[in-house]
N, C-alpha and C positions, 0 to 999 in steps of 0.2 A: 231237476237233475243237474242243470248247468250251475245253479247256486251251490249245490253240494260239491261239485268238482272245483269250483272257484274257492270255496272255503277250505277244502282239502289241499289245494295247491298253495293257498296262502300260509296254511299251517306248516306244509313241508318247507316252503321257502323260509319262514321264520326260524324253523328248526335248523335248517341248513346254515343260515347266517350265524346262528349261535355256535354251531360246530366249526365255522371257519376261523374263529379266533384261536390263535395258537395257545398252547399250554403255557408258554412263557408269559403271554399277555394276560391270560387269566390269573396267573400267580401274581404278576406285577399289580394287577388291579386289586387283588386281595391285600398285598402289602401296602399299597397306596391307601387303600380304604382304612387300614388300621394305623395309618401314619408312620410306617416303617419305610421312610423314603430311601434310605441308603440300601435296603434290601430291594426296593421296587426298581431303582434306576437301572442296574445292570440288566434286569429282565425286560425292561422297556426298550433299552438299547438293542437287545437281541431282537425284540419284537418288530423293530422297524423293517428288518430285511425279510421277515417271514411272509409269504404269499397270502396267507389267510387273514392278515391284518390290514389289507389294502383300504378298507373303508373306515378304518379306525386310526389311521396315521395322524389325522389332525388332533385327536384326543391323546394319542401316544406322545406326540411332540409337546402338547400342552402339559401333560403329566411330567415329562422330563424338565420342562421349564419350572414347574411347581416344586419338583424334587430339589432342584438347585436353589430356588428362591427360599424354600422353607428350611431345608437341611444345612445349606451353606451360606444362607443370607446373602445370595448373590443373584443377579439377574443374567441369564444366558439368552441374549436377544435372538440368537439363531433359532432356538427351540420354539420361541413365540412366533417368530416370523414364519417358520415351517408350519406351525400349527394353523396360522392364519391362511397360508397358501393352500394347504390340503383341505381345510374346512370350507373355504370359499369355493374350491373346485367342486366339492361335494355337498354344498349347502342345501340344494333342493332334492337331494338324492335320499333323504331320510326315508326309512321304511314306515314311519309313523310320525304323528304330530310331535311326539316327545322328543324324537331325535332332532327335528328342526329347532325345537325350543332349546335344547341342550347346546346346539351350535351357536344360537344367538348369544348365550351366556358365555360360551367359550371365546367367541370373537370379542365381546365386550371386555372380558378379563385380559385377554392377550393385549389388546390396544392400551388397556390401562396400565399394565406392567411395563409396556414399551414407552409409556409416557406420551402417547399420541392421544391426548385427551379429547380432542375434537371427534375423532373416530370412535373412541370409547364411549363418548356421550351418545353418539348416534346409535350405536348398537345397544347400549343400555336402555335407551328409550324404546327401541323395538322390542327388547326382551321384557321390560316391565309392563308393556302393553298386554302381554299374554301371561306374565307372572308377577303381578303387582305385589304378591305376598312375600316375595324373596327379600328378606331384610338385609342380607349381605350386599346384594347388588344395589339395593335402595340406598343403603349407607354410602356406598362408593359414589353413587349418582349424586347424592346430596353434597358430598365432600368435593366432587369435581365442580358442581355448579358454584359452590362457595369459593373454591380456589380460583375459578375463571373470572368471577366479577366481584369478589370480596364481600358478598352479602350472603347471610344465611337464608336457606330455602326450606319450604315445607315439602312433604312427600310428593306433591303435584308439581314440583319444580318452580313454585311461585315465590 
């Protein structure tokens, strides 16, 4: 009986979490996913102030940074710094292992775009331990290692 109540409670909590995302954020995610960054950006900016997006602020700021980086070929440091701040504050608050893994990648990518390569390397190593098959991060990881010491490396960092 206790197990059934626990499972039911978990299901209701996960449903509630999905419902707390604002409509703007859901639309922004859609546009971001289909690479319509100029449509996603204003919706992401509105999403920052909406209560239901509290746990997604790190991702929202990261996506804003990505919109500028990709659509305008510019780096808005403030977005990536805010993404780092919110993500670190909520780092262990993931509802599941996947949330924590996504945060590892987000932190690695933010530090990379901010050109803080030591921190990027640190987070990339943590991320690649749990997701060694991610070719995008592995490519950046190898590029970072090469840039730092001038020597090519294999996928194990050797």
